[in-house]
C-alpha positions as CSV (number, residue, x, y, z in Angstrom):
1,M,3.9,19.2,-3.1
2,L,7.0,20.5,-4.9
3,T,10.6,19.6,-4.4
4,P,13.0,22.4,-3.4
5,A,14.4,22.6,-6.9
6,E,11.0,22.8,-8.4
7,L,9.9,25.6,-6.1
8,D,13.1,27.6,-6.9
9,T,12.3,27.1,-10.6
10,L,8.8,28.4,-10.1
11,L,9.9,31.4,-8.1
12,G,12.5,32.2,-10.8
13,L,9.8,32.2,-13.4
14,L,7.7,34.6,-11.4
15,K,10.6,37.1,-11.3
16,E,10.8,37.3,-15.1
17,S,9.2,40.8,-15.3
18,N,11.2,41.8,-18.4
19,K,10.0,38.9,-20.6
20,P,6.7,38.7,-22.5
21,F,3.9,36.7,-20.8
22,E,3.9,34.1,-23.6
23,N,7.6,33.5,-23.2
24,I,7.2,33.0,-19.5
25,A,4.4,30.5,-20.1
26,Q,6.5,28.6,-22.6
27,S,9.3,28.3,-20.0
28,F,6.8,27.2,-17.5
29,Y,5.5,24.4,-19.8
30,R,9.1,23.2,-20.4
31,S,9.8,23.1,-16.7
32,F,6.6,21.4,-15.6
33,P,4.9,18.7,-17.6
34,K,1.1,18.6,-18.0
35,P,0.3,16.2,-15.1
36,E,2.3,18.5,-12.7
37,Q,0.7,21.8,-13.8
38,F,-2.3,21.7,-11.6
39,K,-0.1,21.0,-8.6
40,V,2.1,23.9,-9.5
41,G,-0.9,26.1,-10.0
42,C,-2.1,25.3,-6.4
43,V,1.3,26.4,-5.1
44,I,1.0,29.7,-7.0
45,C,-2.4,30.2,-5.3
46,M,-0.9,29.6,-1.9
47,L,1.9,32.2,-2.6
48,L,-0.8,34.7,-3.7
49,Q,-3.0,34.1,-0.7
50,D,-0.1,34.4,1.8
51,Q,1.0,37.7,0.2
52,L,4.5,36.4,-0.5
53,L,4.8,37.9,-4.0
54,T,5.5,41.4,-5.3
55,Q,3.1,43.2,-7.7
56,T,4.9,42.1,-10.8
57,Q,5.3,38.5,-9.5
58,R,1.5,38.4,-8.7
59,L,0.7,39.4,-12.3
60,V,2.9,36.7,-13.7
61,G,1.4,34.2,-11.3
62,F,-2.2,35.1,-12.3
63,Y,-1.3,34.9,-16.0
64,L,0.1,31.4,-15.6
65,L,-3.1,30.3,-13.7
66,Y,-5.1,31.7,-16.7
67,D,-2.8,30.3,-19.4
68,I,-2.8,26.7,-18.0
69,Y,-6.5,26.4,-18.7
70,R,-6.9,29.0,-21.5
71,N,-8.4,26.3,-23.9
72,E,-11.1,25.2,-21.4
73,A,-14.4,26.9,-20.6
74,L,-14.4,29.3,-17.7
75,P,-16.8,27.2,-15.4
76,T,-14.4,24.3,-15.5
77,T,-11.3,26.3,-14.7
78,P,-10.2,25.3,-11.1
79,F,-8.6,28.7,-10.3
80,V,-11.6,30.9,-10.9
81,P,-12.4,31.3,-7.1
82,I,-9.1,32.9,-6.3
83,V,-9.5,35.3,-9.2
84,L,-13.0,36.3,-8.1
85,E,-11.9,36.7,-4.5
86,T,-8.9,38.9,-5.5
87,V,-11.0,41.1,-7.7
88,E,-13.3,41.8,-4.7
89,Q,-10.6,42.3,-2.0
90,T,-7.6,43.8,-3.8
91,K,-6.8,47.4,-3.4
92,D,-4.5,47.4,-6.3
93,A,-6.3,48.9,-9.3
94,V,-3.7,47.5,-11.8
95,E,-4.2,44.0,-10.5
96,R,-8.0,44.3,-10.6
97,K,-7.9,45.5,-14.2
98,F,-5.5,42.7,-15.1
99,L,-7.8,40.0,-13.6
100,L,-11.0,41.4,-15.1
101,Q,-9.6,40.8,-18.5
102,F,-9.5,37.0,-17.8
103,L,-13.2,37.0,-16.8
104,T,-14.2,38.4,-20.2
105,S,-11.6,38.1,-23.0
106,P,-7.9,39.1,-22.7
107,P,-6.6,41.5,-25.3
108,K,-4.8,39.9,-28.2
109,E,-1.7,41.9,-27.5
110,L,-1.4,40.9,-23.8
111,P,0.7,37.7,-24.4
112,K,3.2,39.8,-26.3
113,Q,3.6,42.4,-23.5
114,T,5.9,42.2,-20.5
115,V,4.8,42.9,-17.0
116,R,6.5,46.2,-17.1
117,D,4.8,47.1,-20.4
118,F,1.4,46.4,-18.9
119,L,2.2,48.5,-15.8
120,A,3.4,51.4,-18.0
121,S,0.3,51.3,-20.1
122,H,-2.1,51.5,-17.1
123,D,-4.2,54.6,-17.0
124,P,-5.2,55.5,-13.4
125,T,-8.3,57.4,-14.7
126,D,-9.6,54.3,-16.5
127,V,-11.6,52.5,-13.9
128,P,-13.1,49.2,-15.4
129,A,-16.6,48.2,-14.5
130,I,-16.9,45.2,-12.2
131,P,-19.3,42.6,-13.6
132,D,-21.7,40.4,-11.5
133,L,-19.2,38.2,-9.8
134,D,-21.9,36.0,-8.2
135,A,-22.9,35.0,-11.7
136,F,-19.4,33.7,-12.4
137,R,-19.4,31.9,-9.1
138,R,-22.7,30.1,-10.0
139,M,-21.3,29.1,-13.4
140,H,-18.1,27.7,-11.7
141,Q,-20.1,25.8,-9.1
142,E,-22.3,24.2,-11.8
143,G,-19.3,23.1,-13.9
144,A,-16.9,22.2,-11.1
145,P,-16.9,18.6,-9.7
146,E,-18.8,18.0,-6.6
147,V,-16.8,18.0,-3.3
148,S,-18.0,16.4,-0.1
149,S,-19.3,18.8,2.5
150,R,-16.7,17.6,5.0
151,S,-13.8,18.2,2.6
152,A,-15.2,21.6,1.7
153,M,-15.0,22.6,5.3
154,G,-11.2,21.9,5.5
155,I,-8.8,24.7,5.9
156,R,-5.0,25.1,5.3
157,P,-3.2,23.1,7.9
158,T,-0.5,25.9,8.4
159,I,-0.8,29.5,9.5
160,R,2.1,31.9,9.0
161,D,3.2,33.8,12.0
162,S,2.4,37.5,11.5
163,S,3.9,38.8,14.8
164,D,7.0,40.2,13.0
165,E,5.6,43.2,11.0
166,A,8.9,43.6,9.1
167,F,8.4,40.1,7.7
168,W,5.2,41.2,5.9
169,A,6.7,44.3,4.4
170,R,6.5,44.2,0.6
171,P,9.8,43.4,-1.1
172,P,11.3,46.2,-3.2
173,A,9.9,46.8,-6.7
174,E,13.1,45.4,-8.3
175,D,11.6,41.9,-7.9
176,S,14.6,40.5,-6.1
177,W,15.2,38.8,-2.8
178,P,18.2,39.3,-0.6
179,A,21.3,37.5,-1.8
180,E,21.4,34.5,0.6
181,E,22.8,31.1,0.5
182,G,20.3,28.6,-0.8
183,G,17.3,29.1,-3.1
184,A,14.6,31.7,-3.4
185,A,12.4,29.7,-1.1
186,E,14.9,30.1,1.7
187,A,15.0,33.8,1.1
188,L,11.2,33.9,1.6
189,A,11.6,31.8,4.8
190,L,9.2,29.4,3.2
191,T,9.1,25.8,4.4
192,F,7.9,23.0,2.0
193,E,5.5,21.6,4.6
194,E,3.4,24.7,4.2
195,L,2.7,23.9,0.5
196,T,0.2,21.0,0.8
197,L,-3.2,20.2,-0.6
198,L,-4.2,18.1,2.4
199,P,-6.8,20.1,4.4
200,Y,-7.3,20.2,8.1
201,E,-10.8,18.9,8.5
202,P,-13.0,19.0,11.7
203,A,-13.3,15.9,13.7
204,W,-16.8,14.7,13.8
205,S,-18.2,13.2,17.0
206,R,-19.4,9.6,16.5
207,P,-20.9,8.3,19.8
208,V,-21.3,4.6,20.3
209,P,-24.9,3.6,19.4
210,P,-26.9,2.4,22.4
211,T,-27.7,-1.3,22.9
212,L,-31.2,-2.1,21.6
213,E,-33.6,-3.7,24.0
214,A,-34.1,-7.4,23.4
215,T,-37.5,-8.4,22.0
216,A,-39.7,-11.2,23.3
217,D,-38.4,-13.8,20.8
218,E,-34.7,-13.0,21.4
219,L,-32.3,-14.6,23.8
220,F,-31.0,-12.4,26.6
221,W,-27.2,-12.2,27.0
222,L,-26.3,-12.8,30.6
223,N,-23.5,-10.7,31.9
224,V,-22.4,-12.9,34.9
225,P,-21.1,-10.8,37.8
226,H,-17.5,-11.5,38.9
227,I,-18.6,-12.3,42.4
228,L,-20.2,-15.6,41.2
229,C,-18.3,-18.9,40.9
230,E,-16.5,-19.8,37.6
231,P,-18.9,-21.6,35.3
232,M,-18.0,-25.3,34.9
233,W,-17.7,-25.9,31.2
234,D,-18.2,-29.4,29.6
235,Y,-15.2,-29.4,27.3
236,T,-16.2,-32.8,25.9
237,M,-19.4,-31.3,24.4
238,C,-19.3,-31.5,20.6
239,A,-15.9,-33.1,20.7
240,D,-15.0,-35.5,17.9
241,T,-14.8,-38.9,19.7
242,S,-14.7,-41.0,16.5
243,L,-12.0,-43.5,15.7
244,G,-10.7,-41.2,12.9
245,S,-10.0,-38.5,15.5
246,E,-8.0,-40.9,17.7
247,V,-6.0,-42.1,14.7
248,R,-5.1,-38.6,13.7
249,E,-3.9,-37.8,17.2
250,L,-1.8,-41.0,17.2
251,I,-0.3,-40.2,13.8
252,A,0.7,-36.8,15.0
253,K,2.5,-38.4,18.0
254,A,4.0,-41.1,15.8
255,V,5.8,-38.5,13.7
256,K,7.5,-37.2,16.8
257,A,8.3,-40.3,18.9
258,P,8.0,-44.1,18.9
259,L,4.6,-45.4,19.9
260,P,3.8,-48.4,22.1
261,Q,2.6,-51.5,20.5
262,A,-1.0,-50.9,21.8
263,Q,-1.2,-47.5,20.2
264,Q,0.2,-48.8,16.9
265,Q,-2.5,-51.5,16.9
266,V,-5.2,-48.8,17.2
267,I,-3.8,-47.2,14.1
268,F,-3.7,-50.5,12.2
269,S,-7.3,-51.3,13.3
270,G,-8.5,-47.9,12.2
271,L,-6.9,-48.0,8.8
272,E,-8.3,-51.5,8.3
273,Q,-11.9,-50.5,9.2
274,D,-12.0,-47.3,7.1
275,A,-10.2,-47.5,3.8
276,K,-10.5,-43.7,3.3
277,L,-9.1,-42.8,6.7
278,V,-5.6,-43.0,5.3
279,Y,-6.3,-39.8,3.2
280,H,-7.4,-37.9,6.3
281,C,-5.0,-39.2,9.0
282,G,-2.8,-36.1,8.9
283,L,0.2,-37.6,7.2
284,T,1.9,-35.7,4.4
285,P,5.0,-36.4,2.3
286,R,6.9,-33.8,4.3
287,K,6.2,-35.7,7.6
288,L,7.1,-39.1,6.1
289,P,10.8,-39.1,7.0
290,D,10.1,-38.5,10.7
291,L,7.5,-41.3,10.7
292,V,9.9,-43.7,9.0
293,E,12.6,-43.1,11.6
294,N,10.3,-43.2,14.7
295,N,7.7,-45.8,13.6
296,P,8.7,-47.7,10.5
297,A,5.9,-50.2,10.9
298,I,3.2,-47.5,10.8
299,A,4.9,-45.9,7.8
300,I,4.8,-49.3,5.9
301,E,1.1,-49.7,6.7
302,V,0.2,-46.2,5.6
303,L,2.2,-46.5,2.3
304,L,0.6,-49.9,1.5
305,K,-2.8,-48.3,1.9
306,L,-1.8,-45.4,-0.4
307,M,-0.4,-47.7,-3.2
308,S,-3.5,-47.4,-5.3
309,S,-3.7,-43.6,-4.9
310,S,-2.2,-41.0,-7.2
311,Q,-0.6,-39.4,-4.1
312,I,1.9,-42.3,-3.7
313,T,4.2,-40.6,-6.2
314,G,4.9,-37.7,-3.7
315,Y,5.7,-40.2,-0.9
316,F,8.0,-42.2,-3.2
317,S,9.9,-39.0,-4.1
318,V,10.5,-38.2,-0.5
319,L,11.4,-41.8,0.5
320,V,14.0,-42.2,-2.3
321,N,15.7,-38.9,-1.3
322,M,15.9,-39.8,2.4
323,E,19.2,-40.2,4.1
324,M,20.2,-43.9,4.1
325,S,19.3,-45.6,7.4
326,L,18.3,-48.9,8.9
327,H,14.6,-47.9,9.1
328,S,14.4,-46.4,5.6
329,M,15.9,-49.6,4.1
330,E,13.5,-51.7,6.2
331,V,10.5,-49.7,4.9
332,V,11.7,-50.1,1.3
333,N,12.5,-53.8,1.8
334,R,9.0,-54.5,3.2
335,L,7.4,-52.6,0.3
336,T,9.3,-54.6,-2.3
337,T,8.2,-57.9,-0.8
338,A,4.5,-56.8,-0.4
339,V,3.8,-55.1,-3.7
340,D,5.4,-54.5,-7.1
341,L,7.2,-51.2,-6.8
342,P,7.9,-49.1,-9.9
343,T,11.2,-50.2,-11.4
344,E,12.6,-46.7,-11.7
345,F,11.9,-46.1,-8.0
346,V,13.8,-49.2,-7.0
347,H,16.7,-48.4,-9.3
348,L,16.9,-44.8,-8.0
349,Y,16.8,-45.9,-4.4
350,I,19.6,-48.4,-4.9
351,S,21.6,-45.8,-6.7
352,N,21.2,-43.3,-3.9
353,C,22.2,-45.9,-1.3
354,I,25.4,-46.8,-3.2
355,S,26.2,-43.1,-3.5
356,S,25.6,-42.6,0.2
357,C,28.0,-45.5,1.0
358,E,30.7,-44.1,-1.2
359,N,30.5,-40.6,0.4
360,I,31.0,-41.9,4.0
361,K,34.6,-41.2,5.1
362,D,34.4,-43.4,8.2
363,K,35.5,-46.9,7.1
364,Y,33.7,-48.7,9.9
365,M,30.4,-46.9,9.3
366,Q,30.8,-47.5,5.6
367,N,31.3,-51.2,6.0
368,R,28.4,-51.4,8.3
369,L,26.0,-49.7,5.9
370,V,27.2,-51.8,3.0
371,R,26.5,-55.0,5.0
372,L,23.1,-53.7,5.9
373,F,22.4,-52.8,2.3
374,F,23.3,-56.2,1.0
375,G,21.5,-57.9,3.9
376,F,18.2,-56.2,3.0
377,F,18.4,-56.4,-0.8
378,S,20.2,-59.8,-1.3
């Protein structure tokens, strides 16, 4: 909940027995902003419940719990339960008197007093009357937010070991811990894992609900025993045997490897019979370069079918940026003779081809590509 530095700061404030309560509260507010004050208050509660504080430190801690919510109504104050519990259980008359003031109305001079001033002014013969604490509990339960029953049953996830009696001896009245290396938390042998708001909740048993009996109008699920033979499934049932399915399968193969003439003819026939099949054949601009290199004739046929579509721009963009090759030039050459290609596309393709020829270092390959280029576009 708190970092080691924050916990040391809090423990340092609780030791300020020579300062007025209001000065300690001001130091508290400077050290911890408003969103952090509830969390720090919860840590104070844990220190109080685990009996880790001296008498003067407990009084400072209780005052801070009160002062954090002094401008709110008592029923909505979250730390009322620990105050009521301490009033009932404490054997310290000074502490009980100190807490009873918060349940009614604290004296106006209390913020100006120091802890030692309050202890010095205590009269052992003055025994304050204890009001009806159950009434305060009912008021708090009515004003507090509702907590689920499961969360309310949670307990602190850590229990301090009480086997060493010397550990639980009260520190001396000087409100000081032994001078040790490290912070005040180390002097208390306090680990930060102990200070948590996460409760340990009981695990509820949730058995698997039983299977309902099938009614007369429901189908029975057959659990076939393993000793029987393996069922023979008809994998062709509900399979798509249409021409479109066959064309999609062949296009997928054509992207990866050259197809025989018979399979190419099936694709040509399918595209001819169904003009919309070209939009559902599985070819995308990203796959076009592979199709051009493996099956340029199929690429030409598909692109011709897409010429009237708005999607052709994406295919042109991929085609013009392809690496210069015999098949890519063949595809572009066939397209230029079959349809009127956009002028900017033709110019850009020619420009890219010239640039590719210029960048080739091998003179033989350069001359070969130049001859191919002029052979196709002359």
